[in-house]
N, C-alpha and C positions, 0 to 999 in steps of 0.2 A: 429889563435887559437880562436879568438872571433867568427869568422864565423862558425867554427866547433861547438862551444858551442851553438850558436843560432840555428844551424841546429838540434842539439841534442834535444833542448827544443821543437822545432816544432814537431819532430818525436815522442817524449814522449807524448806530448799533443794529437797528432793524435791517438796514440795507446790507450791512456786513454779514449778518446771520443768514439773510436770504441768499447772498452770493456764495456763502460757504456751504449751503445746504446740499448741493450736488456732491461736493467733496466729502462731506460727512457720510452721505449715503453710500458713496463708493467705498469708503473705508469700512463701513458696516458690512457691505457685501463681501469685501475681501476677507474680513475677519470671519464671516460666516463660512466662506469657502475653506478657510484654514481649519476651522473647527470640524467641518464635515470630512476633510481630508484626514485629520488626526483621528477621527472616529474609526477610520478604516485600519489604522495601525493597531498593534497590540496582539493579543493571543486569540486564536480561534480554535475551538475544539469540537469534535463530533465523531460519531461512528455508529456501528450497528452490532448488536449481539443476536445471533440466531441459534436456536436450540431446536433440533428436529428429533423426534422420537417415532419409531415405527414398531409395531408388534403384530404377530400373526400366530394363529393356532389352528391345527387340523385334527379332526377326530373321525376315523373311518372314512377318510376322503379318498374316493375311488381313483381319482386321477393322480394321486400321490403328491408328495412334497414334504418339506420339513414339518415335523410335528409341532414344534414351537420355535419361534424366532423373536428376537428382540434387538433393536438397534438404536443407537443414540449418536448424534453428530452435533458438534458445536463449532460455530465460526464467529470469530471476533475481529472486526475491522475497526480501527480507531486512528484518527489523525489529530495531531497537535501542531498547529502552525503559528508562526510569529512573523510579524512584519513591522518594520519601523523605517520610514523613509525609503531608501533604496535597498535596505538589507532585508532578506527573507530567510527564514529557517523552517523547513517543513520536515515533520517526523510522522512516519506511518507504521502502524503495527498490524500485521496480518497473522493471526493465530488460528489454528484449526486442529481439532482432535475428534476422532470417531471410532466407534466400536460396533461389532456385530456378533450376536450370539445365536447359535442354532443347536437344536437337540442332537444332531448327528455328530458334532464335535465337542459339545459339552462345556465350552468355555468361550469367553469373549475373545474376538480377534480384532486387531487394529485394521481399520479401513481408511483412516485419514490421520495425518500427523504433520503439522507444519508450524515452524517458527520463522517468521520473515520480518525483519525490522530494517527500515530505510530511513536515513537522515540526510537531508540535503540543505546546504547553505547556498544562497544565491545573492549576487550583487547586480542590481538592475543597470544595464547599459543603455537601453532605450525601452520603448513601450512593451516589446515582446521578447527581447533577448537579455539573458543573464549570464554572467560568468559564475561558475558554480563548482562546489566540492561536494561529492556524494560518497556516503558510506553505506554498506549493506551487510547484514548478517543473516545467514540462512542455515537452518538445521532442522532436526526433529527432536521431540522430547523423550520418546520411549523407544525401547528395543523393537526392531522390525524383523519379521520372519518370513521366509518362504514356506507357507503352510502346507504345500504339497510334499515337502521333504522335512519340514520342521527344522529348518536350518536358519540360524541367525544371519541376517544380511545387512543390518544397520543398527545404529544406536545414537545416543545423544553425542553430537560433535563427530559422528562417524557415519556418513561424511558431514562435515560442516564447511561453510564457505564464508570468508570475510573479504570484502571488496572495498578498495579505496580508489577514488576516481577524481580526476581534475578535468573539467571540460566546459562545454557551452550548453545552456538550457534554453530551449525555445518554448514559450508558453503562448499558445494561440488564444486560449480562453482559460477560465478557471477549471474547465472540464478536461482539457487536453494539454499535454506537455511532452516534449521529447528532449532527452538529455544525451549528448554524445561526447565521448572522450577518446582521444587517441593514446592517452597515457593512463592506463589503469593497472593497478597491482592487485592480484587476487591470491589469497592463501586458501588452500584446500586442507582440511583437517581430517586426521584419522586417529582419534584418541583412544579408542577401545583396544585394550591389550590383545584381544583375540584376533585382531586383524594386523597386529604389528609386523608379523613376519610375511605378510602377503602384499603383493603389488595390487592395490585395490583403490578404486575411486580416483585414479590418477596420481596417487601418492606411492612412491617406490617402497619396496619391502624394507623393513627395519628403519623406517622414518615415520614420523607422526604428522609432518606438514610438508607441503610442497608449494612453492611460490612461483607464480607465472605473471608475465607482463604481456599486456595485449590491448586491444581496442574494445570499447564497450558502448552499447547503445541501449537505452531503456525508454519506452514510450508508455504513457499512462493515460487512460480515459475513464472518467467517472462522471456519470450524468444521470439525472432523474428524467426518465423517458416520459412519464406522465404522473398522474396523482398516485398511482398504485404500483408502478414498476420503476426499478433503477438497475442500471448496468454498470459494472466496474470491471475493467480489464487492464492487463499489463503484459508487455512483451519485453524480455531481456535477451540481448544477443552479446556473445563474448567470443573473441578470436584471440587465441594464444599465438604471439609472434614467433615463438621458438619451437612449438610442437604442433605440427599439423594445423597451420593457421586457416586452411580451407575448411576444416571441420569446425564449424561454428556451433557453439553451445547455444541451445534455445530453451527458454522458459516462457511459456505462454499460459497465463491464468485468466479465467473468466468467471464472473459471478453475476447471475441474473436473479434478482429478488422481486417477488410480486406479493403484495399485501392484500388480504381479503378485508381486513379491518385494522384497527389500531394495534392489535396484538398478534393475530394469526396471519401466516403467509406461507408461500412456497418458494423454494430456492433451487436453482440449477447451477452446479459448480462443475466446470470442465477445465482440467489442467493438461497441457501438452508439454512434454519435456524430451529434449534430445541432448545427450552428453555421451560421446563414444568412449570416454574414460570409465564410465560406469557400466553402460550396456550399449552395444552397437545396434540398437533398435530404438524406434520412437516409442516413448512411454505415454500412455493416455489414462487419465483417471476422470470418471464422471460420477457425480453424486446428486441424486434428486431427493429432496426432503420437504416435508410439510410440518410446520410447528410454530413455535414462538419466535416472533421477530420484534426486537426492542430497539428503538432509536435512542442513542445515548447523546 
């Protein structure tokens, strides 16, 4: 009798375990999905450092030209992004500096100078839409000159721009996003004392800052085109509600990088800028370089 009772318990336990087997498997699959989802959360960092150098020398060159030239240009792009659940925090650093020297003017001249930092917080509403807050800081690091007249025309925080924006962020893919805000506050800085008495950069004379309220849109695209080429572009649009809202400020930056091997590559940088408070003409800057490209 005891043997029969023991055998019955064993058979009942085996049947119960077999019945629960699909449930256990479902739980294991669900747990696996949670782990994979959690792996997507956390910090993600990466960027590129590009250093381009060019040099030239002429001796008894019949067609003419600069006797000696030397140029160096550095570009640093780096992103630090964080995600946890529905919360995202994206930070992007875009820095550039470049100089050119030629024997005819005997000293280095600045050809590129940019400090651009963007920080954006987003709360996911659905798969592609986020409610967001964005901040941006933009200026240059060194004094700038009009070399035709040797006149100082800019400096650190002169001009400088600080922007704070509340809006909606649309993220089609990891490569493309658009942020729009109808409520944006922007401060224009003019901190150099030499410009204090001038109406310059949109800041009135005898003032160091000017605040404006307007609408703001920024679109960003960053994608690896193939194994050896990557394109990064950004366009910013800003309209001041109280001062010529139809004169929309435009900043359009493009960087195409192509790698020959792990270290060497070529880059093409093109910036387009329009701000009639600074100059009532479209500004264009293009730099082509070949040199060291390091993935960070």
